[in-house]
C-alpha positions as CSV (number, residue, x, y, z in Angstrom):
1,M,97.3,144.9,28.4
2,L,100.4,144.0,30.1
3,D,101.5,147.9,30.4
4,A,97.9,148.1,32.1
5,L,98.7,145.6,34.8
6,R,102.3,146.4,35.5
7,A,101.5,147.7,39.0
8,Y,100.5,144.2,39.8
9,G,103.4,142.7,38.5
10,P,106.3,144.9,38.4
11,D,109.2,142.6,38.5
12,S,109.0,140.7,35.4
13,R,107.0,140.2,32.5
14,D,106.8,138.0,29.3
15,L,104.7,137.8,26.1
16,W,104.4,134.6,24.2
17,H,102.9,134.5,20.7
18,G,101.4,131.6,18.8
19,G,99.5,132.2,15.7
20,N,96.1,133.7,16.7
21,L,97.0,133.4,20.5
22,S,98.9,135.5,22.7
23,L,99.7,134.7,26.5
24,G,101.4,137.2,28.9
25,R,102.2,137.7,32.5
26,C,103.5,140.3,34.8
27,L,105.1,138.9,38.0
28,Y,105.2,140.2,41.6
29,R,108.1,138.1,43.2
30,L,106.6,136.9,46.7
31,L,108.2,133.5,47.2
32,P,111.7,132.5,47.3
33,E,111.3,130.1,44.0
34,D,109.9,133.0,42.2
35,R,113.5,133.7,41.3
36,S,113.3,130.7,38.9
37,D,109.9,131.8,37.4
38,R,110.4,132.1,33.6
39,Q,106.7,132.2,32.4
40,S,105.2,131.9,29.9
41,L,106.2,128.1,30.0
42,V,105.9,125.5,27.2
43,G,106.0,121.9,27.8
44,G,104.6,118.5,26.5
45,G,106.6,118.7,23.4
46,G,105.3,122.1,22.5
47,R,101.4,120.9,23.2
48,Y,101.0,123.0,26.4
49,T,101.6,126.5,27.0
50,L,101.0,128.1,30.5
51,V,100.9,131.4,32.2
52,A,99.9,131.3,35.9
53,D,99.4,133.8,39.0
54,L,99.7,131.1,41.9
55,R,101.1,129.9,45.1
56,L,101.0,126.0,45.5
57,D,100.6,124.9,48.9
58,D,101.5,121.2,48.6
59,R,104.6,121.2,46.6
60,D,105.7,118.2,48.8
61,S,102.9,115.9,47.8
62,I,103.3,117.0,44.2
63,S,106.9,116.1,44.3
64,A,106.0,112.7,45.4
65,R,103.5,112.2,42.7
66,L,105.9,113.2,40.2
67,G,108.7,110.9,41.2
68,D,111.9,111.2,39.4
69,S,110.3,113.8,37.1
70,A,109.8,116.3,39.8
71,P,111.3,119.7,39.4
72,S,114.1,120.7,41.7
73,A,113.4,122.4,45.1
74,E,114.5,125.7,43.7
75,A,112.0,125.3,40.6
76,S,108.9,127.8,40.5
77,D,105.3,127.0,41.4
78,A,104.6,127.4,37.7
79,Q,107.1,124.9,36.9
80,F,105.7,122.4,39.1
81,L,102.4,122.9,37.7
82,L,103.6,122.3,34.1
83,K,105.1,118.9,35.1
84,L,101.4,118.2,36.8
85,V,99.9,118.9,33.4
86,E,102.4,117.1,31.3
87,R,101.9,114.0,33.3
88,F,98.2,114.0,34.0
89,G,96.7,116.6,31.4
90,A,94.5,119.7,32.1
91,S,92.3,117.9,34.7
92,V,94.8,118.4,37.1
93,L,93.9,121.9,37.5
94,E,90.8,120.8,39.5
95,T,93.0,119.1,42.3
96,L,95.2,122.1,42.9
97,V,95.8,123.2,46.5
98,G,96.8,126.9,47.0
99,D,95.7,130.4,45.7
100,F,95.9,130.5,41.7
101,A,94.3,131.9,38.7
102,V,95.7,129.8,35.6
103,A,95.6,129.9,31.8
104,L,96.6,126.6,29.7
105,W,96.7,126.3,26.3
106,D,96.5,123.0,24.7
107,A,97.7,123.0,21.1
108,A,96.5,119.5,20.3
109,E,92.9,120.2,21.5
110,R,92.7,123.8,20.5
111,R,91.4,124.4,24.0
112,L,92.2,127.3,26.3
113,T,91.5,126.7,29.8
114,L,91.1,129.4,32.5
115,A,91.0,128.2,36.3
116,R,90.6,129.9,39.6
117,D,91.1,128.4,43.1
118,P,88.1,127.1,45.2
119,L,87.9,130.4,47.2
120,G,88.9,133.1,44.5
121,Q,92.0,134.3,46.2
122,R,93.5,135.3,42.7
123,P,91.3,137.2,40.1
124,L,90.6,136.3,36.6
125,H,88.2,138.1,33.9
126,Y,87.4,137.4,30.5
127,H,85.6,138.9,27.4
128,A,84.0,136.7,24.7
129,A,82.7,137.7,21.3
130,P,82.1,136.2,18.0
131,G,85.7,135.3,16.7
132,F,87.6,137.2,19.8
133,F,88.5,135.9,23.2
134,A,90.6,137.8,25.7
135,F,91.4,137.4,29.4
136,A,93.2,139.3,32.3
137,S,93.7,139.3,36.0
138,L,91.5,142.5,36.3
139,P,89.2,144.3,34.0
140,K,91.8,147.2,33.5
141,G,93.8,144.7,31.4
142,L,90.9,144.1,29.3
143,H,90.0,147.8,28.8
144,A,93.4,148.2,27.3
145,L,91.9,146.6,24.1
146,E,89.8,149.0,21.9
147,A,87.5,146.3,21.3
148,I,86.2,146.2,24.9
149,P,84.7,149.7,25.9
150,R,84.6,150.8,29.6
151,H,81.1,150.8,30.6
152,V,79.6,149.7,34.1
153,D,77.1,146.7,34.4
154,E,74.0,148.5,35.6
155,E,72.2,145.2,36.8
156,R,75.7,144.1,38.9
157,L,75.7,147.5,40.3
158,A,72.1,147.2,41.3
159,R,72.9,144.2,43.3
160,F,75.8,145.8,44.9
161,I,73.6,148.8,45.9
162,G,70.9,146.5,47.1
163,L,73.5,144.4,49.4
164,M,73.4,141.2,47.1
165,P,76.4,138.8,47.5
166,L,78.3,138.7,44.5
167,V,76.9,135.5,42.8
168,G,77.0,134.6,39.0
169,G,79.8,135.4,36.7
170,S,78.9,139.0,35.9
171,G,81.5,141.5,36.7
172,F,81.0,145.4,37.3
173,Y,81.6,146.2,33.5
174,T,79.5,145.2,30.6
175,G,81.1,142.7,28.4
176,I,83.2,141.3,31.0
177,R,82.9,138.2,33.2
178,R,84.8,136.8,36.1
179,V,85.8,133.4,36.3
180,Q,84.0,132.3,39.5
181,P,85.9,130.8,42.5
182,G,86.1,127.1,42.1
183,H,85.4,127.0,38.3
184,L,86.9,126.4,34.9
185,V,86.5,128.2,31.6
186,E,87.1,126.1,28.5
187,V,87.3,128.0,25.4
188,T,87.6,126.4,21.9
189,P,86.9,127.6,18.3
190,D,83.4,126.8,18.7
191,S,82.4,127.5,22.3
192,V,83.0,129.0,25.8
193,L,81.9,126.9,28.5
194,E,81.9,127.3,32.2
195,R,81.7,124.7,34.8
196,R,82.2,124.2,38.6
197,Y,84.9,121.9,39.5
198,F,85.1,122.3,43.3
199,R,82.4,120.0,44.7
200,P,83.4,118.6,48.0
201,E,81.9,115.3,48.9
202,R,79.6,114.7,51.7
203,R,81.5,112.6,54.1
204,D,82.1,111.6,57.8
205,L,85.5,111.4,59.1
206,G,84.6,108.5,61.5
207,L,87.3,109.2,63.6
208,R,87.8,107.0,67.0
209,D,86.9,109.7,69.5
210,F,86.8,113.3,70.5
211,G,90.8,113.5,71.0
212,D,91.5,112.2,67.5
213,Y,89.1,115.0,66.0
214,R,91.0,117.8,68.2
215,D,94.4,116.2,67.0
216,A,93.2,116.3,63.4
217,F,91.8,119.7,63.7
218,R,95.1,121.2,65.1
219,A,96.9,119.3,62.3
220,E,94.7,120.7,59.7
221,L,95.1,124.4,61.0
222,D,98.7,124.0,61.6
223,R,99.3,122.7,57.8
224,A,96.9,125.8,56.4
225,V,99.0,128.2,58.4
226,R,102.6,127.0,57.7
227,S,101.9,126.6,53.8
228,R,101.1,130.4,54.0
229,L,104.1,131.5,55.7
230,R,106.4,130.7,52.5
231,G,108.0,134.1,51.6
232,A,107.2,135.9,54.6
233,R,111.0,136.6,55.3
234,T,111.6,138.0,58.8
235,I,108.7,140.1,59.4
236,L,105.1,138.7,59.4
237,A,101.9,140.8,59.9
238,T,98.5,139.4,60.9
239,H,95.0,140.7,61.7
240,L,94.1,140.0,65.2
241,S,90.5,140.7,66.7
242,A,89.0,139.4,69.7
243,G,87.5,136.4,67.6
244,W,88.5,133.0,67.3
245,D,89.4,132.9,63.5
246,S,92.2,135.6,63.2
247,S,93.3,134.8,66.8
248,A,93.8,131.1,66.0
249,V,95.7,132.2,62.8
250,T,98.1,134.5,64.6
251,A,98.8,132.0,67.6
252,T,99.4,129.0,65.2
253,A,101.8,131.5,63.1
254,A,103.6,132.2,66.1
255,R,104.0,128.7,66.8
256,L,105.3,127.7,63.4
257,A,107.1,130.8,62.2
258,P,111.0,130.2,61.7
259,A,113.1,131.3,64.8
260,G,113.7,135.1,64.6
261,T,110.6,136.1,62.7
262,D,108.9,139.2,63.9
263,I,105.1,139.0,64.0
264,L,103.2,142.3,64.1
265,S,99.5,141.6,65.1
266,Y,97.0,144.6,64.3
267,T,93.9,145.2,66.2
268,S,91.4,147.9,65.3
269,V,90.2,150.0,68.4
270,P,88.4,153.2,69.2
271,R,90.3,156.2,69.6
272,R,91.3,157.0,73.3
273,G,88.2,158.7,75.0
274,N,85.8,157.5,72.6
275,D,82.4,156.5,74.0
276,S,80.6,155.0,71.1
277,G,78.4,152.1,72.3
278,A,78.1,148.8,70.7
279,P,74.8,147.4,69.2
280,G,73.3,144.8,71.2
281,N,75.7,141.9,72.5
282,R,78.6,143.2,70.8
283,L,82.2,144.3,71.8
284,S,83.2,147.8,70.8
285,D,86.8,147.5,71.9
286,E,88.7,144.3,71.1
287,G,92.0,145.6,72.0
288,D,92.5,144.0,75.6
289,I,91.4,140.5,74.4
290,A,93.5,140.7,71.5
291,A,96.4,141.8,73.6
292,A,95.8,138.9,76.0
293,T,96.0,136.3,72.8
294,A,99.3,138.2,71.7
295,A,100.9,138.0,75.2
296,L,100.7,134.2,75.2
297,H,103.1,133.9,72.4
298,P,106.8,135.1,72.1
299,G,107.5,137.1,69.1
300,V,104.2,138.6,68.9
301,T,104.0,142.4,68.7
302,H,100.6,143.7,69.4
303,V,99.7,146.8,67.6
304,R,96.5,148.7,68.6
305,V,95.3,150.9,65.5
306,P,93.0,153.8,66.8
307,G,90.2,155.3,65.1
308,S,91.4,158.4,63.2
309,A,88.2,160.3,62.4
310,A,89.3,160.0,58.9
311,S,86.8,160.2,55.9
312,P,85.5,157.1,54.5
313,I,85.4,158.4,51.1
314,A,88.6,160.1,50.7
315,G,90.2,156.9,49.6
316,L,87.7,156.1,46.9
317,D,89.9,157.2,43.7
318,R,92.6,155.0,45.2
319,Y,90.3,151.9,45.8
320,V,88.8,152.1,42.2
321,S,92.5,152.5,40.9
322,V,93.8,149.4,42.5
323,F,90.7,147.2,43.2
324,D,89.0,147.8,39.8
325,R,85.7,147.6,41.5
326,P,83.5,149.5,44.1
327,L,83.8,148.5,47.8
328,Y,81.6,147.5,50.4
329,N,82.1,148.6,54.1
330,L,84.0,151.8,53.5
331,C,84.3,152.6,57.2
332,N,86.2,149.3,57.3
333,A,88.4,150.3,54.7
334,V,89.7,153.3,56.8
335,W,91.3,151.1,59.2
336,L,92.3,148.3,57.0
337,T,94.2,151.0,54.9
338,Q,96.0,152.1,58.1
339,I,97.1,148.4,58.9
340,R,98.2,147.7,55.3
341,E,100.2,151.0,55.5
342,H,101.8,150.4,58.8
343,A,102.7,146.8,57.9
344,S,104.2,148.0,54.7
345,A,106.1,150.7,56.3
346,Q,107.7,148.0,58.7
347,G,108.7,145.9,55.6
348,A,106.2,142.9,56.1
349,R,105.4,141.2,52.8
350,V,102.6,139.0,54.0
351,L,99.6,139.7,56.0
352,L,97.6,136.8,57.3
353,T,94.0,137.2,57.8
354,G,90.9,135.0,58.8
355,E,87.8,136.1,56.8
356,H,86.6,132.6,55.9
357,G,87.0,131.4,59.6
358,N,83.3,131.5,60.4
359,W,82.9,128.5,58.1
360,T,85.8,126.5,59.1
361,V,87.8,127.3,62.4
362,S,84.8,128.7,64.4
363,A,82.1,127.0,62.6
364,G,79.1,126.2,64.7
365,P,75.7,127.5,63.2
366,Y,72.5,126.9,64.5
367,S,71.4,125.5,61.2
368,V,73.0,121.9,62.6
369,L,69.4,121.6,64.3
370,A,67.8,121.4,60.9
371,D,70.6,118.9,60.2
372,M,69.8,116.9,63.3
373,L,66.0,116.6,62.2
374,R,66.9,115.9,58.5
375,R,68.9,112.9,59.9
376,G,66.2,111.7,62.1
377,R,68.0,112.4,65.3
378,W,65.2,113.5,67.1
379,L,66.6,112.9,70.7
380,A,69.7,114.7,69.9
381,W,67.8,117.7,68.4
382,A,65.6,117.8,71.6
383,R,68.6,117.7,73.8
384,E,70.4,120.5,71.9
385,A,67.2,122.6,71.6
386,G,66.4,122.3,75.2
387,A,70.0,123.3,76.3
388,L,70.1,126.3,74.1
389,A,66.9,127.4,75.6
390,I,67.7,126.6,79.1
391,K,71.4,128.4,78.8
392,R,69.6,131.3,76.9
393,R,72.0,130.9,74.0
394,A,68.9,131.4,71.5
395,R,65.6,132.6,71.7
396,L,62.9,130.1,71.2
397,R,61.6,131.6,68.1
398,G,65.0,131.5,66.7
399,I,65.3,127.6,67.9
400,A,62.0,127.0,65.8
401,A,63.0,129.0,62.9
402,F,66.5,127.2,62.6
403,S,65.0,123.9,63.3
404,L,61.5,124.1,61.3
405,G,62.3,126.8,58.7
406,P,63.6,124.9,55.9
407,W,60.2,122.8,55.9
408,V,57.6,125.4,56.4
409,P,55.6,126.5,53.3
410,D,56.9,129.8,51.6
411,A,53.7,131.6,52.2
412,V,54.0,130.9,55.9
413,W,57.4,131.6,56.3
414,K,57.1,135.0,54.6
415,A,54.3,135.8,57.1
416,V,56.3,134.5,60.2
417,R,59.4,136.2,59.3
418,R,57.6,139.6,59.7
419,L,57.9,139.0,63.3
420,S,61.6,138.7,63.4
421,S,63.5,141.3,65.5
422,R,66.0,141.3,62.3
423,P,64.9,143.9,59.9
424,E,64.5,143.0,56.1
425,T,67.8,144.0,54.4
426,N,65.8,145.9,51.6
427,A,64.5,148.3,54.4
428,Y,68.1,150.0,54.4
429,T,69.6,150.2,50.8
430,A,70.2,153.4,48.7
431,L,68.8,151.5,45.6
432,H,66.3,153.5,43.4
433,P,62.8,152.6,44.2
434,R,61.9,151.6,40.8
435,L,64.5,148.6,41.4
436,A,62.9,147.6,44.5
437,G,60.8,144.5,42.8
438,F,64.2,143.4,40.8
439,I,65.9,143.4,44.1
440,D,63.4,141.5,46.1
441,A,63.0,138.9,43.6
442,E,66.8,138.4,43.4
443,R,66.8,138.2,47.2
444,E,64.2,135.3,47.0
445,R,65.8,133.7,44.1
446,N,69.3,133.6,45.8
447,D,67.9,132.8,49.6
448,V,69.5,136.1,51.0
449,G,68.8,137.4,54.3
450,L,65.5,136.2,56.0
451,A,64.7,134.3,52.9
452,W,67.6,131.6,53.6
453,R,66.4,128.5,55.3
454,P,69.6,126.2,55.1
455,K,68.5,122.5,55.6
456,D,71.9,121.0,56.6
457,H,75.5,122.4,57.5
458,F,77.0,121.0,54.6
459,T,74.9,122.9,52.1
460,A,74.7,125.9,54.1
461,T,78.5,126.2,54.2
462,L,79.1,125.5,50.5
463,R,76.5,128.2,49.7
464,A,78.0,130.6,52.1
465,L,81.4,130.3,50.9
466,G,80.3,130.7,47.4
467,H,79.3,134.3,48.1
468,Y,83.1,135.3,48.6
469,D,85.4,136.5,46.0
470,F,88.3,138.3,47.5
471,G,90.4,138.2,44.2
472,E,90.3,141.9,43.3
473,L,90.8,142.8,46.7
474,R,94.0,140.7,47.4
475,K,95.3,141.8,43.9
476,G,94.7,145.4,44.7
477,V,96.2,145.3,48.2
478,L,99.3,143.8,46.6
479,A,99.8,146.5,44.0
480,G,98.6,149.4,46.4
481,W,100.7,148.6,49.5
482,G,103.1,145.8,48.4
483,V,101.6,143.3,50.9
484,D,100.4,139.8,50.2
485,E,97.1,139.1,52.0
486,R,96.5,135.3,52.8
487,D,93.9,133.6,54.5
488,P,94.5,130.2,56.1
489,T,91.0,129.6,56.9
490,A,90.2,129.6,53.2
491,D,92.6,126.4,52.9
492,R,90.9,123.8,50.7
493,R,92.0,121.1,52.8
494,L,90.7,122.8,56.0
495,I,87.4,123.5,54.4
496,E,86.9,119.9,53.3
497,F,88.0,118.7,56.8
498,C,85.5,121.0,58.5
499,L,82.7,119.9,56.2
500,S,83.2,116.4,57.1
501,L,82.9,116.9,61.0
502,P,79.8,115.3,62.7
503,V,77.4,117.9,63.8
504,D,78.2,117.1,67.4
505,M,81.6,118.7,66.9
506,L,79.8,122.0,66.1
507,L,77.1,121.8,68.7
508,K,76.9,119.8,72.0
509,D,75.2,120.5,75.1
510,G,73.9,123.9,74.0
511,E,77.6,125.1,73.4
512,R,78.5,125.9,70.0
513,R,82.0,124.7,68.5
514,P,83.1,122.3,71.2
515,L,85.8,121.0,69.1
516,A,87.3,124.2,68.0
517,R,87.2,125.3,71.8
518,A,89.2,122.1,72.9
519,A,91.6,122.4,69.8
520,L,92.4,126.0,70.5
521,S,92.6,125.7,74.4
522,D,96.4,125.4,74.0
523,R,96.7,128.7,71.7
524,L,94.0,131.1,72.9
525,P,93.4,132.7,76.3
526,P,90.2,131.9,78.3
527,T,89.3,135.4,78.2
528,L,88.8,135.1,74.5
529,L,87.3,131.4,74.4
530,N,84.6,132.4,77.2
531,E,83.7,135.9,75.6
532,T,80.0,135.7,74.4
533,R,80.0,138.9,72.7
534,K,80.9,139.3,69.1
535,G,83.5,141.9,68.0
536,Y,82.3,145.3,66.6
537,Q,85.1,146.8,64.9
538,A,85.2,150.5,64.1
539,A,82.7,151.5,66.9
540,D,83.8,155.0,66.3
541,W,83.2,154.8,62.4
542,H,80.5,157.8,62.7
543,E,83.3,160.3,63.6
544,G,84.8,160.3,60.4
545,M,81.4,160.6,58.6
546,T,80.5,163.4,60.7
547,A,83.7,165.3,60.5
548,H,83.7,165.0,56.5
549,R,79.9,165.5,56.0
550,T,80.6,168.5,53.6
551,E,82.6,166.2,51.4
552,I,79.8,163.6,51.4
553,E,77.2,166.0,50.3
554,A,79.5,167.3,47.5
555,L,80.1,163.8,46.2
556,L,76.3,163.2,46.6
557,E,75.6,166.3,44.2
558,R,77.9,165.1,41.8
559,I,76.1,161.9,41.9
560,A,72.7,163.2,41.5
561,A,74.0,165.1,38.5
562,D,74.9,161.8,36.7
563,P,72.1,160.3,34.8
564,L,73.2,156.7,35.1
565,A,74.0,157.0,39.0
566,A,70.6,159.0,39.6
567,S,68.6,156.1,38.0
568,L,70.1,153.4,40.2
569,L,70.4,155.2,43.5
570,D,67.5,156.7,45.6
571,V,69.2,160.2,45.6
572,T,66.2,161.5,47.4
573,A,66.4,159.3,50.3
574,M,70.2,159.8,50.4
575,R,69.6,163.4,50.6
576,S,67.2,163.1,53.4
577,W,69.8,160.9,55.6
578,V,72.6,163.6,55.2
579,R,70.1,166.2,56.1
580,D,68.8,164.5,59.0
581,W,72.3,163.8,60.5
582,P,71.9,162.0,63.9
583,E,73.2,163.7,66.9
584,G,73.7,160.3,68.6
585,G,72.5,156.7,69.0
586,W,74.9,155.5,66.4
587,E,74.9,152.0,67.9
588,R,71.1,151.5,67.1
589,P,70.6,148.9,64.3
590,E,68.5,151.1,62.1
591,V,70.9,153.9,62.2
592,M,73.9,151.7,61.5
593,A,72.0,150.1,58.6
594,R,71.0,153.3,57.1
595,Y,74.4,155.2,57.3
596,R,77.3,152.6,57.8
597,G,75.5,150.2,55.3
598,A,73.2,152.0,52.9
599,L,74.6,155.4,52.5
600,L,78.2,154.6,52.4
601,T,77.4,151.4,49.8
602,G,75.4,154.2,47.7
603,L,78.2,156.4,47.4
604,S,80.9,153.7,46.8
605,A,78.7,152.6,43.8
606,G,77.8,156.4,42.9
607,H,81.5,157.4,42.8
608,F,82.6,154.1,40.8
609,I,80.0,155.1,38.0
610,L,81.4,158.6,37.8
611,T,85.0,157.3,37.7
612,A,84.2,154.5,35.2
613,S,82.1,157.0,33.0
614,A,85.2,159.5,33.1
């Protein structure tokens, strides 16, 4: 198992045996304190044995809690965690701040506990059978065992092809489950029980005035970014789009990074001379706005990554090898790979991102309209709904849907949503027609797409965050490119802070995210803060598909010849899409959904089936 996972931890490895139980770990040294990492760790007089893949982001507060028994400043994060466990028991795993996957054996209780961080930034998978239990960071560690055959999970793949979020504990292989983000799995001789521990409380911060909220917002963002700078050395890489999230992370990192740190900020842009349009109110080239952000902060070098017309399927073998799963958004994988390769070549070990920022830094969803009605704030609702309509920030039917949708009977809602200008997602998937009923039921059961009617911002945020799981992706980037991707907008403390904000901080006078605008006004340029268009990265995505259409056809025929792949994918439809290749209009929503979404997702799933079955 350790041999199979060596690429994910090439610097050190350890194996501990304890009767019928063995624990092991491979280490990738990313933090200065990793020089002291000597896992597996045994403590509590032999009661506890610990292996962990972690970065603790609150070592100072842990030291304060432990007092005189705190480890030295040079101690590894795992040593800090073991001291916490010795003092407070296994329940302390539910309080950790940072990115982690942990396995803790309690010999006194004969209980093995597996735990992942609330937002799933480190992966952890397991297999349970009568009399046998095994766990590993990635499925390939489990597949090293003869008792766990390598077969794809057809139901999970059907959900993937149907563009469903990754909900539930099933993985992409039969017999292997993932520990879900924010969950614990407790294993005893008699049972395997999984439960969610990350359950933020509903609360209002109740600060004195807007200025206090602004200052608190800045402090939380600073703390989230600062804690992810550890181990970055003298070169730090960041994603930098024209959006608020990655821009806030980059700007804050520039303010907090130690003197002498070179910050390389990467923006994906269309190739020079490309005239691809952007759909609707979207910004096809984010380069100039991103450059304006970088120019505000000394030490930031802005790097534009132009489109290369590279094949979106050329990297499929590598993706499956390092990520151990199929990927969504293959066209985005092209420019992401370019960024990772450039950052790695420049010597960067840390790359900051902002994927969760829509629910933290720049949160301002119109679902707060329903929140106002739920709380009986009728006048506030009328004021905001009216302001949105007058300023043309939203259409009247959209305002009505966000405000009243949660309380409309199901039959009425289904009838009304057919009038939406947004198409149903299942109109553009490569899923086999025989599975249409299954995926429709799954979509309704999980409130996906137009079926979603959030009643309040708190519930909507937790639900949306529960659809994210970057564990395999973070681990794969580390193994494949030697870069540790970290997301400050996924910080547990920042999330809990943002969940506690009054709705007036998210929507005021018809303007979204007034608090974030004020808090970021000292970090981001007005051109960015006042830009109403959303970014549309890789506007020239279709050039790579068109240039490599022959390779796409060849892969599709390989998929069609595989019985399992052909039973899950609508090969007939996919062939027709390739045959009727557009000569233009790539910015049209239906063309984007069919080719950028459905076709590439189908090819990704089909290739995964072929690879997993080999």
